[in-house]
Wavefront OBJ file of the C-alpha trace (Angstrom):
o trace
v 0.000 0.000 0.000
v 1.329 3.479 -0.902
v 2.209 6.013 1.771
v -0.579 8.480 2.633
v 0.315 12.124 1.890
v -0.539 13.507 5.338
v 0.807 10.586 7.361
v 4.050 10.132 5.433
v 4.787 13.056 3.080
v 8.290 11.815 2.213
v 7.097 8.307 1.447
v 4.272 9.716 -0.643
v 6.666 11.828 -2.740
v 8.918 8.817 -3.245
v 5.886 6.823 -4.444
v 5.171 9.520 -7.037
v 8.774 9.359 -8.268
v 8.591 5.576 -8.490
v 5.371 5.813 -10.523
v 7.010 8.252 -12.934
v 10.017 5.982 -13.435
v 7.866 2.870 -13.866
v 5.947 4.533 -16.711
v 9.228 5.101 -18.573
v 10.622 1.580 -18.243
v 11.450 0.030 -21.651
v 9.860 -3.292 -20.681
v 6.542 -1.435 -20.396
v 6.845 0.807 -23.449
v 8.612 -1.210 -26.152
v 6.129 -4.081 -26.774
v 3.505 -1.995 -28.588
v 6.091 -0.322 -30.833
v 8.280 -3.236 -31.907
v 8.314 -3.906 -35.683
v 8.079 -7.387 -37.147
v 11.103 -9.315 -38.445
v 12.279 -8.316 -41.947
v 13.036 -10.502 -44.954
v 16.750 -10.247 -44.157
v 18.475 -9.865 -40.815
v 17.785 -7.504 -37.920
v 20.612 -5.407 -36.525
v 20.093 -3.609 -33.212
v 22.221 -0.517 -32.586
v 21.836 1.956 -29.771
v 23.152 4.285 -27.122
v 21.910 5.890 -23.936
v 21.289 5.408 -20.242
v 18.208 3.309 -21.017
v 20.108 1.310 -23.653
v 20.691 -1.796 -21.563
v 17.045 -2.071 -20.516
v 15.874 -1.365 -24.068
v 18.137 -4.112 -25.451
v 16.917 -6.579 -22.828
v 13.279 -5.793 -23.655
v 13.807 -6.241 -27.412
v 15.722 -9.486 -26.900
v 12.946 -10.917 -24.721
v 10.220 -9.978 -27.213
v 11.938 -10.858 -30.497
v 11.001 -14.259 -31.966
v 13.510 -16.946 -31.015
v 13.713 -18.203 -34.603
v 14.309 -14.756 -36.167
v 17.901 -13.522 -36.662
v 18.864 -10.835 -34.132
v 22.238 -9.308 -33.289
v 23.698 -5.943 -32.483
v 25.537 -3.647 -30.122
v 24.259 -1.061 -27.648
v 26.353 1.206 -25.400
v 25.115 2.451 -22.038
v 26.553 4.193 -19.001
v 28.750 2.310 -16.528
v 26.494 0.492 -14.080
v 23.366 0.853 -16.218
v 23.010 -2.686 -17.555
v 20.083 -4.432 -15.793
v 21.593 -7.135 -13.551
v 19.656 -10.062 -15.130
v 20.878 -9.150 -18.629
v 24.413 -8.603 -17.401
v 24.417 -11.985 -15.682
v 22.930 -13.777 -18.711
v 23.779 -11.762 -21.860
v 21.406 -12.222 -24.757
v 21.629 -11.821 -28.506
v 22.336 -8.072 -28.314
v 25.742 -7.156 -26.909
v 25.636 -4.339 -24.336
v 28.848 -2.497 -23.440
v 29.455 0.295 -20.949
v 31.190 3.656 -21.252
v 31.502 7.002 -19.477
v 28.893 9.729 -19.091
v 28.717 12.760 -19.150
v 32.345 13.092 -20.333
v 33.186 10.502 -23.032
v 36.025 8.009 -22.680
v 37.972 5.505 -24.751
v 35.344 2.817 -24.169
v 32.722 5.092 -25.724
v 34.916 5.759 -28.709
v 35.518 2.035 -29.213
v 31.789 1.302 -28.957
v 30.921 4.036 -31.465
v 33.555 2.761 -33.907
v 32.199 -0.768 -33.641
v 28.626 0.450 -34.156
v 29.722 2.355 -37.273
v 31.376 -0.757 -38.675
v 28.267 -2.851 -38.042
v 26.145 -0.296 -39.902
v 28.075 -0.788 -43.141
v 27.196 -3.275 -45.871
v 23.481 -3.668 -45.109
v 20.823 -4.329 -47.747
v 17.293 -3.109 -48.345
v 16.023 -6.465 -47.007
v 17.661 -5.897 -43.618
v 16.251 -3.915 -40.710
v 18.174 -1.649 -38.353
v 16.444 -1.181 -34.998
v 18.006 1.799 -33.198
v 17.448 2.147 -29.452
v 18.219 5.736 -28.463
v 17.890 7.450 -25.090
v 19.366 10.354 -23.173
v 23.077 10.109 -22.524
v 23.786 8.843 -26.025
v 25.632 12.044 -26.929
v 28.504 11.250 -24.572
v 28.340 7.483 -25.039
v 28.614 7.597 -28.854
v 32.071 9.155 -28.791
v 33.244 9.195 -32.411
v 35.061 12.493 -33.041
v 34.867 14.142 -36.461
v 37.978 13.854 -38.678
v 40.842 15.911 -37.281
v 39.170 16.181 -33.874
v 40.688 14.171 -31.013
v 38.927 12.416 -28.148
v 40.889 14.571 -25.704
v 39.527 17.681 -27.405
v 36.012 16.256 -27.269
v 36.397 15.596 -23.539
v 37.618 19.132 -22.907
v 34.761 20.751 -24.824
v 32.179 18.490 -23.136
v 33.463 19.543 -19.709
v 33.356 23.217 -20.699
v 29.802 22.913 -22.039
v 28.625 21.159 -18.879
v 29.973 23.988 -16.720
v 28.827 26.801 -18.992
v 25.105 26.812 -18.292
v 24.320 26.007 -21.938
v 20.970 24.323 -22.587
v 20.818 20.697 -23.698
v 19.733 21.831 -27.174
v 22.778 24.088 -27.439
v 25.150 21.419 -26.132
v 23.847 18.818 -28.548
v 24.061 21.192 -31.508
v 27.798 21.468 -30.826
v 28.212 17.767 -30.107
v 26.564 16.579 -33.326
v 28.703 18.864 -35.489
v 31.899 17.638 -33.849
v 30.882 13.988 -34.297
v 31.279 11.457 -37.075
v 28.224 9.429 -35.997
v 25.620 11.779 -34.467
v 23.405 14.318 -36.217
v 21.865 11.731 -38.565
v 25.145 10.215 -39.645
v 24.464 6.786 -38.118
v 21.263 6.368 -40.131
v 23.070 7.526 -43.266
v 25.653 4.774 -42.720
v 22.880 2.166 -42.621
v 21.528 2.954 -46.113
v 19.904 1.277 -47.975
v 18.523 -0.655 -44.980
v 15.374 0.854 -43.405
v 15.869 2.206 -39.885
v 13.311 2.083 -37.083
v 14.276 4.296 -34.136
v 12.694 3.875 -30.702
v 13.326 6.909 -28.506
v 13.202 7.516 -24.766
v 13.162 11.304 -24.508
v 15.125 13.227 -21.901
v 14.887 16.672 -23.504
v 12.391 19.538 -23.248
v 10.124 19.418 -26.279
v 11.026 15.799 -27.165
v 12.675 16.793 -30.466
v 14.186 13.589 -31.939
v 17.123 15.522 -33.384
v 18.086 16.712 -29.902
v 17.720 13.395 -28.018
v 21.248 11.923 -27.801
v 22.180 14.424 -30.549
v 19.930 12.654 -33.058
v 22.174 9.935 -34.519
v 19.388 8.581 -36.750
v 17.416 11.691 -37.749
v 18.206 14.600 -40.092
v 19.570 17.734 -38.443
v 18.157 21.227 -38.956
v 21.015 23.019 -37.175
v 24.210 24.109 -38.912
v 27.935 24.464 -38.397
v 27.343 28.205 -38.087
v 24.907 27.566 -35.207
v 27.516 25.454 -33.422
v 30.142 28.186 -33.836
v 27.800 30.823 -32.415
v 27.112 28.679 -29.352
v 30.813 28.080 -28.723
v 31.481 31.813 -29.037
v 28.541 32.697 -26.774
v 29.959 30.583 -23.943
v 33.597 31.482 -24.726
v 34.632 27.883 -25.359
v 37.891 27.475 -27.270
v 38.219 25.054 -30.175
v 41.325 23.367 -31.601
v 42.257 24.898 -34.954
v 41.374 21.767 -36.954
v 37.893 21.616 -35.423
v 37.287 25.322 -35.990
v 38.323 24.898 -39.606
v 35.876 22.000 -39.999
v 33.006 24.149 -38.722
v 33.952 27.306 -40.613
v 34.378 25.467 -43.918
v 31.216 23.397 -43.469
v 33.180 20.153 -43.693
v 31.500 19.061 -40.445
v 27.969 19.733 -41.723
v 25.282 17.173 -40.837
v 22.710 15.482 -43.136
v 19.631 17.684 -43.531
v 15.861 17.115 -43.797
v 14.990 15.868 -47.260
v 18.112 13.753 -47.603
v 16.989 10.621 -49.504
v 18.967 8.379 -47.143
v 16.231 8.931 -44.524
v 13.386 7.888 -46.819
v 11.171 5.228 -45.259
v 12.747 5.541 -41.816
v 10.440 5.490 -38.789
v 10.956 7.335 -35.498
v 8.774 6.647 -32.445
v 8.826 8.235 -29.001
v 8.092 5.405 -26.568
v 8.599 7.304 -23.292
v 8.666 11.034 -22.557
v 8.853 13.337 -19.527
v 5.140 14.129 -19.969
v 4.257 10.435 -19.810
v 6.147 10.170 -16.505
v 4.508 13.264 -15.028
v 1.064 11.999 -16.017
v 1.753 8.697 -14.261
v 2.755 10.561 -11.086
v -0.356 12.736 -11.326
v -2.570 9.661 -11.641
v -0.854 8.169 -8.588
v -1.572 11.323 -6.560
v -5.195 11.475 -7.685
v -5.705 7.838 -6.750
v -4.747 8.872 -3.207
v -7.458 11.543 -3.253
v -5.122 14.494 -3.879
v -5.435 17.097 -6.626
v -2.447 17.045 -8.992
v -1.302 19.784 -11.359
v 1.366 19.454 -14.059
v 3.099 22.777 -14.693
v 5.163 21.704 -17.691
v 7.534 18.995 -18.886
v 9.731 21.593 -20.627
v 11.054 23.773 -17.801
v 14.586 25.033 -18.382
v 16.843 27.651 -16.783
v 19.319 27.868 -13.918
v 18.441 25.198 -11.362
v 18.633 27.508 -8.361
v 16.426 30.130 -10.035
v 13.865 27.527 -11.095
v 13.892 26.401 -7.452
v 13.021 29.930 -6.307
v 10.125 30.162 -8.756
v 8.725 26.813 -7.616
v 9.045 27.973 -3.993
v 7.082 31.154 -4.745
v 4.294 29.081 -6.282
v 4.253 26.691 -3.309
v 4.011 29.615 -0.860
v 1.068 31.103 -2.763
v -0.762 27.795 -2.579
v 0.145 27.220 1.080
v -0.874 30.711 2.220
v -3.753 31.665 -0.096
v -4.755 28.454 -1.898
v -3.959 30.246 -5.164
v -3.621 29.452 -8.023
v -4.419 25.923 -6.727
v -6.372 24.892 -3.659
v -4.476 22.886 -1.072
v -3.875 20.101 -0.370
v -2.361 19.324 -3.743
v 0.684 18.159 -5.649
v 2.434 20.291 -8.248
v 4.605 18.441 -10.777
v 7.156 19.605 -13.317
v 9.880 18.247 -15.555
v 12.381 19.376 -18.157
v 16.095 19.951 -17.941
v 17.545 22.769 -15.888
v 21.200 23.774 -15.946
v 23.915 24.541 -13.434
v 26.533 27.195 -14.135
v 29.508 26.001 -12.076
v 31.016 28.929 -10.207
v 33.238 27.126 -7.725
v 35.633 24.193 -7.851
v 35.282 21.292 -5.449
v 31.518 21.416 -4.949
v 29.383 18.320 -5.434
v 25.831 18.017 -6.652
v 23.693 17.976 -9.764
v 20.705 19.827 -11.157
v 18.194 18.284 -8.734
v 19.985 19.106 -5.504
v 20.902 22.621 -6.682
v 17.226 23.182 -7.520
v 16.253 21.956 -4.053
v 18.778 24.145 -2.262
v 17.516 27.231 -4.086
v 13.961 26.131 -3.309
v 14.650 25.498 0.409
v 16.275 28.911 0.872
v 13.302 30.622 -0.758
v 10.723 28.578 1.196
v 12.291 29.456 4.550
v 10.601 26.521 6.257
v 7.103 27.180 4.902
v 4.779 24.919 6.938
v 3.175 22.053 5.082
v 5.436 22.186 2.013
v 7.516 19.177 1.004
v 9.562 18.987 -2.205
v 11.250 16.119 -4.038
v 13.487 16.634 -7.047
v 15.417 13.868 -8.763
v 16.794 12.711 -12.073
v 14.763 9.799 -13.407
v 17.917 7.882 -14.377
v 18.784 7.624 -10.674
v 21.941 9.746 -10.972
v 21.981 13.475 -10.212
v 24.863 14.713 -12.354
v 27.744 12.371 -11.570
v 26.833 11.622 -7.952
v 25.437 8.471 -6.315
v 22.055 10.024 -5.519
v 19.030 10.594 -7.725
v 18.118 13.771 -5.876
v 16.878 14.761 -2.426
v 13.853 15.903 -0.398
v 13.132 19.249 1.290
v 10.774 19.431 4.287
v 9.500 22.311 6.439
v 12.234 21.565 9.014
v 15.129 21.279 6.554
v 16.711 24.670 7.325
v 16.145 24.222 11.072
v 17.917 20.855 11.075
v 20.682 22.306 8.911
v 21.254 25.139 11.382
v 21.590 22.624 14.198
v 24.457 21.016 12.236
v 25.984 24.430 11.385
v 25.240 23.923 7.700
v 24.895 27.205 5.830
v 22.592 26.833 2.815
v 23.646 30.001 0.979
v 27.330 29.141 1.368
v 26.653 25.660 -0.029
v 24.769 27.182 -2.961
v 27.602 29.624 -3.657
v 30.002 26.649 -3.797
v 27.690 24.520 -6.002
v 27.889 22.043 -3.112
v 24.295 20.960 -2.556
v 25.316 17.308 -2.105
v 27.257 18.092 1.081
v 24.316 20.119 2.378
v 21.728 17.351 2.055
v 23.973 14.391 2.867
v 24.449 15.141 6.627
v 20.709 15.730 6.905
v 19.986 12.236 5.612
v 17.804 13.779 2.920
v 19.513 12.467 -0.216
v 17.334 10.230 -2.388
v 19.446 7.227 -3.385
v 17.857 4.766 -5.797
v 20.749 3.465 -7.876
v 20.417 3.365 -11.672
v 16.795 3.067 -12.765
v 17.647 1.834 -16.311
v 15.582 4.548 -17.962
v 15.857 8.322 -18.382
v 13.136 10.913 -18.934
v 15.091 13.641 -17.160
v 14.175 15.928 -14.283
v 11.265 15.074 -12.006
v 9.981 17.565 -9.432
v 7.043 17.184 -7.059
v 5.830 19.787 -4.563
v 3.380 18.538 -1.929
v 1.407 21.310 -0.215
v -0.669 20.132 2.754
l 1 2 3 4 5 6 7 8 9 10 11 12 13 14 15 16 17 18 19 20 21 22 23 24 25 26 27 28 29 30 31 32 33 34 35 36 37 38 39 40 41 42 43 44 45 46 47 48 49 50 51 52 53 54 55 56 57 58 59 60 61 62 63 64 65 66 67 68 69 70 71 72 73 74 75 76 77 78 79 80 81 82 83 84 85 86 87 88 89 90 91 92 93 94 95 96 97 98 99 100 101 102 103 104 105 106 107 108 109 110 111 112 113 114 115 116 117 118 119 120 121 122 123 124 125 126 127 128 129 130 131 132 133 134 135 136 137 138 139 140 141 142 143 144 145 146 147 148 149 150 151 152 153 154 155 156 157 158 159 160 161 162 163 164 165 166 167 168 169 170 171 172 173 174 175 176 177 178 179 180 181 182 183 184 185 186 187 188 189 190 191 192 193 194 195 196 197 198 199 200 201 202 203 204 205 206 207 208 209 210 211 212 213 214 215 216 217 218 219 220 221 222 223 224 225 226 227 228 229 230 231 232 233 234 235 236 237 238 239 240 241 242 243 244 245 246 247 248 249 250 251 252 253 254 255 256 257 258 259 260 261 262 263 264 265 266 267 268 269 270 271 272 273 274 275 276 277 278 279 280 281 282 283 284 285 286 287 288 289 290 291 292 293 294 295 296 297 298 299 300 301 302 303 304 305 306 307 308 309 310 311 312 313 314 315 316 317 318 319 320 321 322 323 324 325 326 327 328 329 330 331 332 333 334 335 336 337 338 339 340 341 342 343 344 345 346 347 348 349 350 351 352 353 354 355 356 357 358 359 360 361 362 363 364 365 366 367 368 369 370 371 372 373 374 375 376 377 378 379 380 381 382 383 384 385 386 387 388 389 390 391 392 393 394 395 396 397 398 399 400 401 402 403 404 405 406 407 408 409 410 411 412 413 414 415 416 417 418 419 420 421 422 423 424 425 426 427 428 429 430 431 432
């Protein structure tokens, strides 16, 4: 039985998070979207944090007598234990995220080799989810892995949006931005997507390895200049000359390809809302596309929660307010720990100032907040009071981008381990 909101607010918020994650699990979403076997062979290629679970689901559902092989790359620790213990017909390898490593480059090179030499009778089933940008690490000609790592780190610290980051990534890649699908021609490609980006644009998810790209080299250059990120001369030349340009809409190599979104942030929020309503609580979804600085988004959510708590406007209490999307963190200090979720919560807690009856959970649906071991954390009306008793200074922690070390001593970190899916940020505000 689920926790009751008034009796166990923390347990209730955790139940909402679990419902959101369950809705995005590949085992639940793939069956209704799986194509039938082709005349030739079926090759499965993929990348992303949900890649291991997606591969396991396809392997379990695919007819035993139909040819099936392939390679999928996922983040370290994100292969479901049963599939890791008993590997199936689809090989799953692990690599680094969010900064690519040699394992990611090797996986991308192998995937590119597998994509060559296919026929129109074959089928390529691409399993793509968030995280694929870093995991498919195949630098463009003249661009080194070390350079790619450096630019990825700079982008992650810059405060750039995911759309901006992936515009740069796809133009500095030899496999993203539609290039993987182009390699597979003339075989038809069916892409199943788990979205982790605001707006669910297929060309942004994992930098769109199987879909045409509407952005340009000039766009990538403007983004790099906006955030003052230096480029090696060879890479700059590739962008300036257009040598790094991606395949565009209308390219005949994409004819007959099919792209399907099987799980999105909105799906997850709707599942959480249904869970809340089943407990007799009103639930309101703000948006699944919220972006901006995490701490500032936290302040805005706090202002909304206060209005509900004090005046029952714009929503009557008790209620749950849900939101998703992908916020950003501009790193201002070295040595701090924490990701988007905990920075959001710290900004929110400071703005709430212990507002009675307000509880907040924020977490990443992949189970990892940034590069930490927690999915997120929980804020309660007594959070700042308990912090003061431990001499923890919330504003100092925020100034250091060190939300992890604020919530850890309080015992308020939410630790789930990898969830094997990824539909990005999940936020729930419970106002009693």
